[in-house]
N, CA and C of each residue as an Amber inpcrd file, in Angstrom:
protein
   642
-123.4770000   4.2770000 -41.2670000-122.8440000   4.5730000 -39.9800000
-121.5720000   3.7420000 -39.8370000-120.4900000   4.3540000 -39.3610000
-119.2270000   3.6470000 -39.2630000-119.2770000   2.5260000 -38.2310000
-119.9710000   2.7500000 -37.1140000-120.0380000   1.7140000 -36.1000000
-120.7690000   0.4790000 -36.6220000-121.7970000   0.6740000 -37.4440000
-122.4930000  -0.4580000 -38.0320000-121.5890000  -1.2130000 -38.9830000
-120.7640000  -0.4870000 -39.7350000-119.8560000  -1.1310000 -40.6680000
-118.8490000  -2.0010000 -39.9370000-118.3570000  -1.5250000 -38.7980000
-117.3900000  -2.3080000 -38.0400000-118.0210000  -3.6070000 -37.5690000
-119.2730000  -3.5450000 -37.0630000-119.9320000  -4.7510000 -36.6030000
-120.1260000  -5.7430000 -37.7490000-120.4690000  -5.2470000 -38.9440000
-120.7200000  -6.1380000 -40.0670000-119.4310000  -6.7400000 -40.6020000
-118.3980000  -5.9430000 -40.6600000-117.1570000  -6.4090000 -41.2790000
-116.3660000  -7.3460000 -40.3870000-116.5290000  -7.1890000 -39.0420000
-115.8400000  -8.0760000 -38.1150000-114.3370000  -8.1150000 -38.3820000
-113.7180000  -6.9610000 -38.5170000-112.3120000  -6.8820000 -38.9150000
-111.4090000  -7.2880000 -37.7580000-110.6710000  -8.3710000 -37.9230000
-109.8210000  -8.8750000 -36.8550000-108.6740000  -7.9280000 -36.5170000
-108.2340000  -7.1210000 -37.4690000-107.0730000  -6.2800000 -37.2440000
-107.3100000  -5.0960000 -36.3390000-108.5830000  -4.7290000 -36.1220000
-108.8660000  -3.5950000 -35.2600000-108.5810000  -3.9690000 -33.8130000
-107.7930000  -3.1570000 -33.1600000-107.5030000  -3.3510000 -31.7450000
-108.0170000  -2.1330000 -30.9840000-108.4970000  -2.3640000 -29.7670000
-108.9610000  -1.2300000 -28.9790000-108.0630000  -1.0410000 -27.7770000
-107.1840000  -0.0210000 -27.8470000-106.5810000   0.4940000 -26.6510000
-107.6820000   1.3280000 -26.0520000-108.2500000   0.9080000 -24.9570000
-109.5680000   1.3980000 -24.5970000-109.7150000   1.5800000 -23.0970000
-110.8600000   2.0710000 -22.6940000-111.2440000   2.1280000 -21.2830000
-112.6840000   1.6680000 -21.1580000-112.9030000   0.5950000 -20.4240000
-114.2610000   0.1760000 -20.1090000-114.3840000   0.0440000 -18.6050000
-115.5610000   0.3780000 -18.0820000-115.7560000   0.3570000 -16.6280000
-117.1220000  -0.2330000 -16.2840000-117.2410000  -0.6890000 -15.0590000
-118.5140000  -1.1340000 -14.5310000-118.5700000  -0.8330000 -13.0560000
-119.7500000  -0.4790000 -12.5490000-119.9300000  -0.2580000 -11.1180000
-121.3540000  -0.6210000 -10.7140000-121.5270000  -0.9550000  -9.4410000
-122.8380000  -1.2840000  -8.9210000-123.4210000  -0.0700000  -8.1980000
-124.7600000   0.0370000  -8.2130000-125.4630000   1.1240000  -7.5390000
-126.6050000   0.5380000  -6.7110000-127.3740000   1.4120000  -6.0910000
-128.4990000   0.9360000  -5.2860000-129.6330000   0.3740000  -6.1390000
-129.5580000   0.5830000  -7.4520000-130.6000000   0.0770000  -8.3460000
-130.1090000  -0.9810000  -9.3290000-128.7980000  -1.1340000  -9.4660000
-128.3050000  -2.1040000 -10.4320000-126.8580000  -1.9020000 -10.8080000
-126.6060000  -1.8040000 -12.1110000-125.2430000  -1.7510000 -12.6500000
-125.1530000  -0.6800000 -13.7190000-124.0040000   0.0020000 -13.7540000
-123.6630000   0.9310000 -14.8300000-122.4530000   0.3740000 -15.5670000
-122.5270000   0.2980000 -16.8990000-121.3950000  -0.0680000 -17.7410000
-121.0960000   1.1000000 -18.6640000-119.8080000   1.3830000 -18.8910000
-119.4460000   2.5070000 -19.7580000-118.1220000   2.2400000 -20.4500000
-117.9120000   2.9140000 -21.5810000-116.6720000   2.7600000 -22.3510000
-116.4940000   3.9520000 -23.2750000-115.2470000   4.1870000 -23.6690000
-114.9940000   5.1930000 -24.7030000-115.3870000   4.6180000 -26.0600000
-115.2550000   5.4250000 -27.1220000-115.7590000   4.9970000 -28.4270000
-114.6740000   4.9500000 -29.5050000-113.4100000   4.9850000 -29.1240000
-112.3370000   4.9690000 -30.1190000-111.8510000   3.5480000 -30.3740000
-111.8050000   3.1570000 -31.6410000-111.1760000   1.9060000 -32.0500000
-109.9100000   2.2570000 -32.8100000-108.7910000   1.7210000 -32.3660000
-107.5140000   2.0680000 -32.9750000-106.8860000   0.8630000 -33.6640000
-106.0470000   1.1610000 -34.6590000-105.3000000   0.1460000 -35.3870000
-103.8810000   0.6800000 -35.5110000-103.0280000   0.2590000 -34.5500000
-101.7090000   0.8730000 -34.4600000-101.8600000   2.3190000 -34.0140000
-101.2780000   3.2370000 -34.7860000-101.3940000   4.6610000 -34.4650000
-102.6040000   5.3210000 -35.1180000-103.3470000   4.5250000 -35.8900000
-104.5060000   5.0550000 -36.6040000-105.7730000   4.9060000 -35.7750000
-106.5830000   5.9570000 -35.7130000-107.9220000   5.8520000 -35.1520000
-108.8180000   5.2600000 -36.2280000-109.1180000   3.9780000 -36.1030000
-109.8720000   3.2680000 -37.1420000-111.3400000   3.6680000 -37.1400000
-111.8670000   3.9980000 -35.9560000-113.2580000   4.4410000 -35.8670000
-113.4310000   5.3450000 -34.6530000-114.2910000   6.3450000 -34.8090000
-114.6540000   7.2290000 -33.7020000-116.0070000   6.8490000 -33.1120000
-116.5790000   5.7580000 -33.5980000-117.9380000   5.3740000 -33.2030000
-118.0100000   3.9030000 -32.7870000-116.9210000   3.3670000 -32.2920000
-116.8970000   1.9430000 -31.9440000-117.8540000   1.6370000 -30.7960000
-118.5040000   0.5030000 -30.8930000-119.4190000   0.0430000 -29.8530000
-118.6870000  -0.9450000 -28.9550000-118.6060000  -0.6080000 -27.6730000
-117.8690000  -1.4510000 -26.7330000-118.7220000  -1.9040000 -25.5520000
-120.0010000  -1.5720000 -25.5790000-120.9400000  -2.0410000 -24.5600000
-122.0980000  -2.7350000 -25.2720000-122.3340000  -3.9950000 -24.9280000
-123.3360000  -4.7990000 -25.6250000-124.3630000  -5.3770000 -24.6490000
-125.5890000  -5.4820000 -25.0990000-126.6140000  -6.2010000 -24.3670000
-126.5480000  -7.6690000 -24.7490000-126.4750000  -8.5580000 -23.7400000
-126.4850000  -9.9920000 -23.9860000-127.8480000 -10.6040000 -23.7300000
-128.5460000 -10.0740000 -22.7120000-129.8540000 -10.5880000 -22.3360000
-130.6460000  -9.4410000 -21.7230000-131.8370000  -9.7400000 -21.2240000
-132.6960000  -8.6820000 -20.7000000-132.0130000  -7.8680000 -19.6030000
-131.2390000  -8.5420000 -18.7510000-130.6230000  -7.8640000 -17.6190000
-129.1410000  -8.1930000 -17.4740000-128.4830000  -8.4550000 -18.6090000
-127.0500000  -8.7610000 -18.6150000-126.3850000  -7.9910000 -19.7480000
-125.2580000  -7.3250000 -19.4360000-124.5010000  -6.5890000 -20.4410000
-123.0330000  -6.9450000 -20.3860000-122.2940000  -6.5640000 -21.4180000
-120.8820000  -6.9070000 -21.5410000-120.1200000  -5.7460000 -22.1490000
-118.9620000  -5.4140000 -21.5690000-118.0590000  -4.4590000 -22.2080000
-116.8890000  -5.2220000 -22.8040000-116.3080000  -4.6750000 -23.8670000
-115.2150000  -5.3490000 -24.5620000-113.9740000  -4.4650000 -24.6010000
-112.8160000  -5.0970000 -24.4640000-111.5260000  -4.4350000 -24.6650000
-110.6280000  -5.4270000 -25.3750000-109.9410000  -4.9820000 -26.4130000
-109.0570000  -5.8700000 -27.1550000-109.4310000  -5.9300000 -28.6250000
-109.2850000  -7.0930000 -29.2110000-109.5760000  -7.2770000 -30.6310000
-111.0740000  -7.1770000 -30.8760000-111.4690000  -6.2640000 -31.7570000
-112.8870000  -6.0580000 -32.0450000-113.5190000  -7.3150000 -32.6490000
-112.8440000  -7.9210000 -33.6120000-113.3860000  -9.1100000 -34.2540000
-113.5950000 -10.2530000 -33.2720000-112.5950000 -10.4880000 -32.4050000
-112.7320000 -11.5360000 -31.3950000-113.9000000 -11.2440000 -30.4700000
-114.0060000  -9.9880000 -30.0380000-115.0530000  -9.6210000 -29.0870000
-116.4430000  -9.7720000 -29.6920000-116.5950000  -9.3810000 -30.9380000
-117.9090000  -9.4920000 -31.5770000-118.3160000 -10.9550000 -31.7550000
-117.3490000 -11.8300000 -31.9760000-117.6640000 -13.2640000 -32.0500000
-118.1540000 -13.7590000 -30.6960000-117.5040000 -13.3150000 -29.6240000
-117.9300000 -13.7070000 -28.2830000-119.3520000 -13.2220000 -28.0110000
-119.6630000 -11.9880000 -28.4130000-121.0140000 -11.4510000 -28.2040000
-122.0450000 -12.3290000 -28.9190000-121.7510000 -12.7210000 -30.1590000
-122.6910000 -13.5720000 -30.9010000-122.8740000 -14.9310000 -30.2210000
-121.7620000 -15.5130000 -29.7670000-121.8350000 -16.8200000 -29.0940000
-122.6520000 -16.7090000 -27.8160000-122.3690000 -15.6910000 -27.0080000
-123.0570000 -15.5490000 -25.7310000-124.5510000 -15.3080000 -25.9230000
-124.9090000 -14.4660000 -26.8730000-126.3370000 -14.2130000 -27.1120000
-127.0620000 -15.4910000 -27.5100000-126.4520000 -16.2600000 -28.3910000
-127.1100000 -17.4960000 -28.8470000-127.1990000 -18.5110000 -27.7150000
-126.1420000 -18.6170000 -26.9040000-126.1550000 -19.5810000 -25.8050000
-127.1700000 -19.2040000 -24.7280000-127.2770000 -17.9200000 -24.4230000
-128.2570000 -17.4820000 -23.4350000-129.6800000 -17.7190000 -23.9340000
-129.9110000 -17.5040000 -25.2130000-131.2290000 -17.7790000 -25.7880000
-131.5500000 -19.2650000 -25.7480000-130.5590000 -20.1090000 -26.0240000
-130.7660000 -21.5500000 -25.9720000-131.1180000 -22.0160000 -24.5660000
-130.4470000 -21.4380000 -23.5640000-130.7490000 -21.8060000 -22.1800000
-132.1800000 -21.4370000 -21.8180000-132.6620000 -20.3110000 -22.3210000
-134.0510000 -19.9190000 -22.0680000-135.0180000 -20.9490000 -22.6490000
-134.7120000 -21.4290000 -23.8440000-135.5880000 -22.3900000 -24.5040000
-135.5300000 -23.7600000 -23.8430000-134.3270000 -24.1760000 -23.4220000
-134.1420000 -25.5250000 -22.8840000-134.5730000 -25.6410000 -21.4250000
-134.1650000 -24.6790000 -20.6260000-134.4450000 -24.7720000 -19.1870000
-135.0130000 -23.4530000 -18.6720000-134.1090000 -22.5610000 -18.2790000
-134.5270000 -21.2660000 -17.7790000-133.4000000 -20.2700000 -18.0050000
-133.6960000 -19.0150000 -17.7480000-132.7310000 -17.9450000 -17.9500000
-131.5380000 -18.1100000 -17.0150000-130.3210000 -17.9430000 -17.5490000
-129.1210000 -18.0400000 -16.7260000-128.9780000 -16.8270000 -15.8220000
-128.4590000 -17.0420000 -14.6210000-128.1150000 -15.9420000 -13.7380000
-126.8690000 -15.2340000 -14.2670000-126.5420000 -14.0900000 -13.6760000
-125.3240000 -13.3830000 -14.0730000-124.1100000 -14.2610000 -13.8050000
-124.1130000 -14.9350000 -12.6540000-123.0050000 -15.8410000 -12.3310000
-122.9310000 -16.9730000 -13.3480000-124.0930000 -17.5080000 -13.7310000
-124.1110000 -18.5710000 -14.7240000-123.5830000 -18.1070000 -16.0630000
-123.9440000 -16.8760000 -16.4600000-123.4380000 -16.3150000 -17.7180000
-121.9310000 -16.1090000 -17.6400000-121.4490000 -15.6720000 -16.4730000
-120.0100000 -15.4890000 -16.2920000-119.2590000 -16.8010000 -16.3880000
-119.8160000 -17.8390000 -15.7830000-119.1880000 -19.1610000 -15.8460000
-119.1860000 -19.6940000 -17.2760000-120.2900000 -19.4910000 -17.9850000
-120.3670000 -19.9020000 -19.3960000-119.2910000 -19.2140000 -20.2210000
-119.1450000 -17.8940000 -20.0670000-118.1300000 -17.1670000 -20.8290000
-116.7300000 -17.6030000 -20.4280000-116.5040000 -17.8300000 -19.1450000
-115.1910000 -18.2930000 -18.6780000-114.8370000 -19.6250000 -19.3240000
-115.8010000 -20.5210000 -19.4180000-115.5400000 -21.8260000 -20.0360000
-115.2340000 -21.6930000 -21.5250000-115.9640000 -20.8110000 -22.2130000
-115.6990000 -20.5840000 -23.6390000-114.2760000 -20.0750000 -23.8380000
-113.8750000 -19.0950000 -23.0440000-112.5370000 -18.5250000 -23.1650000
-111.4580000 -19.5440000 -22.8040000-111.6930000 -20.3200000 -21.7490000
-110.7050000 -21.3060000 -21.3230000-110.5110000 -22.3800000 -22.3800000
-111.5960000 -22.7710000 -23.0470000-111.4980000 -23.8030000 -24.0790000
-110.7090000 -23.3410000 -25.3010000-110.5070000 -22.0270000 -25.4200000
-109.7540000 -21.4850000 -26.5540000-108.4080000 -20.9040000 -26.1180000
-107.9060000 -21.3050000 -24.9720000-106.6980000 -20.6430000 -24.4590000
-105.4460000 -20.9290000 -25.2820000-105.4430000 -22.0070000 -26.0840000
-104.3080000 -22.2630000 -26.9500000-104.3150000 -21.3290000 -28.1570000
-105.5020000 -20.9130000 -28.5670000-105.6690000 -19.8980000 -29.6210000
-106.6740000 -18.8740000 -29.0790000-106.2280000 -18.0280000 -28.1670000
-107.1610000 -17.2410000 -27.3490000-107.8550000 -16.1050000 -28.1000000
-108.9930000 -15.7140000 -27.5300000-109.6170000 -14.4530000 -27.9110000
-108.8390000 -13.3540000 -27.1910000-108.3440000 -12.3810000 -27.9400000
-107.4860000 -11.3540000 -27.3490000-108.3390000 -10.2240000 -26.7740000
-108.9410000 -10.5470000 -25.6360000-109.8820000  -9.5940000 -25.0470000
-109.8740000  -9.6390000 -23.5260000-110.3380000  -8.5470000 -22.9440000
-110.7960000  -8.4950000 -21.5650000-112.2700000  -8.1090000 -21.6060000
-113.0390000  -8.6440000 -20.6570000-114.4660000  -8.3480000 -20.6210000
-114.8990000  -7.9440000 -19.2210000-115.8980000  -7.0680000 -19.1620000
-116.6260000  -6.8100000 -17.9210000-118.0670000  -7.2510000 -18.1710000
-118.5300000  -8.1890000 -17.3520000-119.8910000  -8.7020000 -17.4400000
-120.6750000  -8.1650000 -16.2470000-121.8170000  -7.5450000 -16.5170000
-122.6140000  -6.9890000 -15.4340000-124.0770000  -7.3060000 -15.5950000
-124.7930000  -7.3640000 -14.4740000-126.2140000  -7.6250000 -14.5480000
-126.8730000  -7.6130000 -13.1920000-128.1510000  -8.0340000 -13.1790000
-128.9630000  -8.0490000 -11.9690000-129.2350000  -9.4850000 -11.5480000
-129.0020000  -9.7830000 -10.2660000-129.4330000 -11.0650000  -9.7220000
-130.3650000 -10.8080000  -8.5450000-130.6300000 -11.8230000  -7.7450000
-131.5920000 -11.6890000  -6.6470000-131.1630000 -10.6740000  -5.5960000
-129.8620000 -10.4070000  -5.5150000-129.3490000  -9.4860000  -4.4980000
-128.9820000  -8.1190000  -5.0660000-129.3400000  -7.8460000  -6.3140000
-129.0320000  -6.5560000  -6.9260000-127.9650000  -6.6640000  -7.9890000
-127.2260000  -5.5660000  -8.1900000-126.2180000  -5.5310000  -9.2380000
-124.9860000  -6.3470000  -8.9090000-124.4080000  -6.9850000  -9.9240000
-123.1970000  -7.7800000  -9.7380000-122.3090000  -7.6320000 -10.9660000
-121.0040000  -7.6660000 -10.7620000-120.0200000  -7.4900000 -11.8180000
-118.9840000  -8.6130000 -11.8010000-118.5310000  -8.9920000 -12.9940000
-117.4150000  -9.9220000 -13.1400000-116.4920000  -9.3770000 -14.2150000
-115.1760000  -9.6030000 -14.0570000-114.3020000  -9.3670000 -15.2010000
-113.6150000 -10.6720000 -15.5720000-113.2750000 -10.7710000 -16.8650000
-112.7130000 -12.0070000 -17.4050000-111.5080000 -11.6940000 -18.2660000
-110.4680000 -12.5500000 -18.1400000-109.2680000 -12.3890000 -18.9460000
-109.2980000 -13.3720000 -20.1120000-108.3460000 -13.2930000 -21.0520000
-108.3920000 -14.1470000 -22.2410000-108.3480000 -15.6430000 -21.9610000
-107.7960000 -16.0500000 -20.8010000-107.7020000 -17.4750000 -20.4810000
-108.9210000 -17.9830000 -19.7260000-109.8990000 -17.1140000 -19.4870000
-111.1120000 -17.5370000 -18.8040000-111.1200000 -17.2920000 -17.3150000
-110.1340000 -16.5610000 -16.8110000-110.1410000 -16.1990000 -15.3950000
-111.3520000 -15.3350000 -15.0760000-112.0990000 -15.7080000 -14.0500000
-113.3550000 -15.0470000 -13.6980000-113.2350000 -14.4580000 -12.3010000
-113.4570000 -13.1490000 -12.1670000-113.3520000 -12.4970000 -10.8700000
-114.5850000 -11.6490000 -10.6090000-115.1880000 -11.8240000  -9.4410000
-116.3760000 -11.0680000  -9.0640000-115.9780000  -9.7570000  -8.3840000
-116.7550000  -8.7070000  -8.6500000-116.5180000  -7.4040000  -8.0370000
-117.8240000  -6.8870000  -7.4290000-117.7760000  -6.5460000  -6.1590000
-118.9630000  -6.0520000  -5.4700000-119.2210000  -4.5770000  -5.7550000
-118.1580000  -3.8170000  -6.0890000-118.2940000  -2.3690000  -6.2030000
-118.0420000  -1.8700000  -7.6250000-116.8140000  -2.0300000  -8.1160000
-116.4600000  -1.4880000  -9.4250000-115.2850000  -2.2340000 -10.0140000
-115.0990000  -2.0670000 -11.3220000-113.9550000  -2.6400000 -12.0120000
-113.7170000  -1.8610000 -13.2950000-112.5560000  -2.0710000 -13.9140000
-112.2100000  -1.3910000 -15.1650000-111.2330000  -2.2510000 -15.9500000
-111.2600000  -2.1300000 -17.2730000-110.3210000  -2.8440000 -18.1310000
-109.7880000  -1.8980000 -19.1950000-108.7390000  -2.3490000 -19.8820000
-108.1900000  -1.5820000 -20.9930000-107.0180000  -0.7020000 -20.5960000
-106.4810000  -0.0280000 -21.6010000-105.2580000   0.7610000 -21.4000000
-105.4670000   1.9750000 -20.5070000-106.7160000   2.4380000 -20.3680000
-106.9890000   3.5830000 -19.5090000-107.5220000   3.2050000 -18.1410000
-107.4510000   1.9210000 -17.7850000-108.0810000   1.4540000 -16.5540000
-107.4430000   2.0340000 -15.2920000-106.1380000   2.3060000 -15.3300000
-105.4900000   2.8480000 -14.1320000-106.0770000   4.2000000 -13.7550000
-106.3060000   5.0460000 -14.7370000-106.9030000   6.3450000 -14.4580000
-108.3360000   6.1940000 -13.9660000-109.0720000   5.2680000 -14.5620000
-110.4540000   5.0390000 -14.1380000-110.5020000   4.5420000 -12.6940000
-109.6080000   3.6390000 -12.3510000-109.5760000   3.1330000 -10.9830000
-109.3170000   4.2610000  -9.9730000-108.4710000   5.2150000 -10.3370000
-108.2010000   6.3380000  -9.4470000-109.4580000   7.1310000  -9.1350000
-110.2780000   7.3560000 -10.1610000-111.5410000   8.0780000  -9.9670000
-112.4880000   7.2610000  -9.0860000-112.5660000   5.9550000  -9.3270000
-113.4430000   5.0980000  -8.5320000-113.0060000   5.0510000  -7.0690000
-111.7130000   4.8860000  -6.8520000-111.2110000   4.8120000  -5.4770000
-111.5400000   6.0840000  -4.6950000-111.5270000   7.2050000  -5.3840000
-111.7900000   8.4800000  -4.7270000-113.2840000   8.7560000  -4.5680000
-114.0990000   8.3340000  -5.5530000-115.4790000   8.7830000  -5.5650000
-116.5490000   7.7580000  -5.2460000-116.1990000   6.4610000  -5.2290000
-117.2450000   5.4460000  -5.0230000-117.6590000   5.3820000  -3.5560000
-118.9560000   5.2160000  -3.3260000-119.5020000   5.0720000  -1.9820000
-120.4270000   3.8620000  -1.9220000-120.5080000   3.2370000  -0.7530000
-121.4110000   2.1090000  -0.5600000-122.8500000   2.5450000  -0.8230000
-123.6130000   1.6680000  -1.4630000-125.0210000   1.9550000  -1.7700000
-125.1900000   3.2680000  -2.5290000-124.2750000   3.5290000  -3.4410000
-124.3280000   4.7560000  -4.2430000-125.6260000   4.8200000  -5.0340000
-126.2040000   6.0170000  -5.1070000-127.4250000   6.1890000  -5.8770000
-127.1470000   5.9330000  -7.3570000-128.1650000   5.5300000  -8.0600000
-128.0080000   5.2170000  -9.4830000-127.5780000   6.4570000 -10.2680000
-128.1530000   7.5920000  -9.9340000-127.8050000   8.8350000 -10.6110000
-126.3350000   9.1830000 -10.3870000-125.8810000   9.0750000  -9.1340000
-124.4760000   9.3650000  -8.8360000-123.5570000   8.3420000  -9.4890000
-124.0260000   7.0960000  -9.5990000-123.2300000   6.0570000 -10.2500000
-122.9970000   6.3530000 -11.7180000-124.0290000   6.8310000 -12.4070000
-123.8650000   7.2000000 -13.8160000-122.8420000   8.3280000 -13.9590000
-122.9320000   9.3120000 -13.0880000-121.9960000  10.4370000 -13.1520000
-120.5690000   9.9730000 -12.8840000-120.3900000   9.0840000 -11.9060000
-119.0450000   8.5970000 -11.5810000-118.4700000   7.7700000 -12.7290000
-119.2790000   6.9350000 -13.3550000-118.7960000   6.1350000 -14.4800000
-118.3410000   7.0210000 -15.6260000-119.1210000   8.0710000 -15.9120000
-118.7520000   8.9990000 -16.9880000-117.4520000   9.7170000 -16.6410000
-117.3190000  10.1550000 -15.4000000-116.0990000  10.8550000 -14.9890000
-114.8840000   9.9440000 -15.0520000-115.0670000   8.6680000 -14.7290000
-113.9520000   7.7160000 -14.7680000-113.4440000   7.5300000 -16.1920000
-114.3730000   7.3510000 -17.1420000-113.9540000   7.1870000 -18.5370000
-113.3760000   8.4900000 -19.0780000-113.9740000   9.6120000 -18.7290000
-113.4630000  10.9020000 -19.1920000-112.0530000  11.1460000 -18.6860000
-111.7830000  10.7970000 -17.4330000-110.4380000  10.9560000 -16.8770000
-109.4260000  10.1110000 -17.6480000-109.8130000   8.8980000 -17.9950000
-108.9200000   8.0340000 -18.7740000-108.6780000   8.6090000 -20.1590000
-109.7120000   9.1640000 -20.7760000-109.5820000   9.7330000 -22.1180000
-108.6250000  10.9150000 -22.1410000-108.5170000  11.6190000 -21.0360000
-107.6450000  12.7870000 -20.9850000-106.1740000  12.4120000 -20.8830000
-105.8820000  11.1800000 -20.4180000-104.4900000  10.7680000 -20.2170000
-104.0490000   9.6100000 -21.0990000-104.9970000   8.8000000 -21.5580000
-104.6800000   7.6330000 -22.3870000-104.9720000   7.9620000 -23.8470000
-103.9420000   8.0050000 -24.6620000-104.1190000   8.4130000 -26.0610000
-104.9270000   7.4100000 -26.8640000-105.0490000   6.1780000 -26.4040000
-105.8080000   5.1610000 -27.1340000-107.2910000   5.1840000 -26.7960000
-107.6920000   6.0080000 -25.8310000-109.1070000   6.1330000 -25.4600000
-109.6060000   7.5070000 -25.8700000-110.8360000   7.5700000 -26.3600000
-111.3540000   8.8770000 -26.7410000-112.6180000   8.8030000 -27.5790000
-112.9760000   9.9680000 -28.1630000-114.0930000  10.0810000 -29.1200000
-115.4640000   9.8020000 -28.5150000-115.6440000  10.1830000 -27.2670000
-116.9610000  10.0730000 -26.6670000-117.1110000   8.8920000 -25.7350000
-118.2560000   8.8440000 -25.0730000-118.5080000   7.8360000 -24.0440000
-119.8710000   7.1930000 -24.2750000-119.8890000   5.8680000 -24.2370000
-121.1370000   5.1080000 -24.3100000-121.4440000   4.5670000 -22.9210000
-122.6760000   4.7660000 -22.4690000-123.0740000   4.3350000 -21.1250000
-124.3570000   3.5160000 -21.2080000-124.3810000   2.4160000 -20.4680000
-125.5870000   1.5910000 -20.3630000-125.9020000   1.3530000 -18.8990000
-127.1870000   1.2860000 -18.5850000-127.6230000   0.9670000 -17.2290000
-128.4330000  -0.3170000 -17.2630000-128.2820000  -1.1190000 -16.1980000
-129.0470000  -2.3480000 -16.0530000-129.7420000  -2.2930000 -14.7020000
-131.0630000  -2.2830000 -14.7320000-131.8750000  -2.2410000 -13.5190000
-132.9590000  -3.3050000 -13.6190000-133.8610000  -3.3060000 -12.6560000
-134.9860000  -4.2430000 -12.7110000-135.8490000  -4.0080000 -13.9450000
-135.7530000  -2.8130000 -14.5150000-136.5200000  -2.5070000 -15.7330000
-135.8510000  -3.0430000 -16.9890000-134.6040000  -3.5300000 -16.8690000
-133.9150000  -4.0840000 -18.0200000-132.6640000  -3.3150000 -18.4080000
-132.2020000  -3.5530000 -19.6330000-130.9700000  -2.9580000 -20.1720000
-131.3360000  -1.7150000 -20.9700000-130.6280000  -0.6170000 -20.7200000
-130.9550000   0.6380000 -21.4000000-129.6860000   1.4150000 -21.7360000
-129.5570000   1.8220000 -22.9940000-128.4630000   2.7020000 -23.4010000
-128.8640000   4.1370000 -23.0730000-127.9970000   4.8430000 -22.3650000
-128.2860000   6.2140000 -21.9580000-128.0260000   7.1580000 -23.1250000
-128.9460000   8.0700000 -23.3430000-128.8250000   9.0120000 -24.4470000
-127.6020000   9.9060000 -24.2820000-127.0300000  10.2860000 -25.4290000
-125.8030000  11.0870000 -25.4300000-125.9890000  12.4030000 -24.6750000
-127.1760000  12.9800000 -24.7790000-127.4490000  14.2480000 -24.0960000
-127.3010000  14.0990000 -22.5880000-127.8010000  12.9940000 -22.0400000
-127.6750000  12.7590000 -20.5910000-126.2230000  12.4900000 -20.2260000
-125.5060000  11.7490000 -21.0500000-124.0910000  11.4790000 -20.7780000
-123.3170000  12.7960000 -20.6750000-123.5500000  13.6900000 -21.6150000
-122.8500000  14.9760000 -21.5950000-123.2140000  15.8100000 -20.3730000
-124.4620000  15.6580000 -19.8840000-124.8850000  16.4320000 -18.7130000
-124.0810000  16.0520000 -17.4760000-123.5790000  14.8250000 -17.4280000
-122.7930000  14.3880000 -16.2660000-121.3690000  14.9280000 -16.2880000
-120.9790000  15.5710000 -17.3920000-119.6520000  16.1640000 -17.4870000
-119.6740000  17.6530000 -17.1820000-120.8330000  18.2120000 -17.0200000
-120.9720000  19.6600000 -16.7970000-120.7270000  20.0200000 -15.3450000
């Protein structure tokens, strides 16, 4: 599988002109992204993975250098596991602060990425986005990163509602990424969607994703 090869090779040269989104619902969080990895004008992969599980109820989307992002995913997974062993599971805010500190400590030689961190805390779904210097911003409703984010934001501004149902949230996230794919040449080749609820982290099957476009 090409997506597996990209994860194993950790190729620093791959860049993702991409669209990743996150939104909160009445049950938790939806994270979504397109699947195109580009290298200049070349589509390096049509199966790139841009949504990752970090913990039982925490996920991360990546935009930017694939190699840098995959290193961050490995660091975060190991650090979250260590916290479980040493003390207790980190909250979403705690995970966001941890990632912000990692990024800030490397700002002289930065990871060339934007991230959306989402998960469940005591009050329901919560979202943060982070820039390469470790800037951490909380979002109560929705957020987007990457070259197609402007189009995604337009869909969110028009369609998001307070206490949106989880089902409607999945449909809106898919529509936001699809809208970006239609206008942003660096985004494309399908949509990956993950949901985070009290039941945990779950990748939504491709068949269900396509049903939200009908």
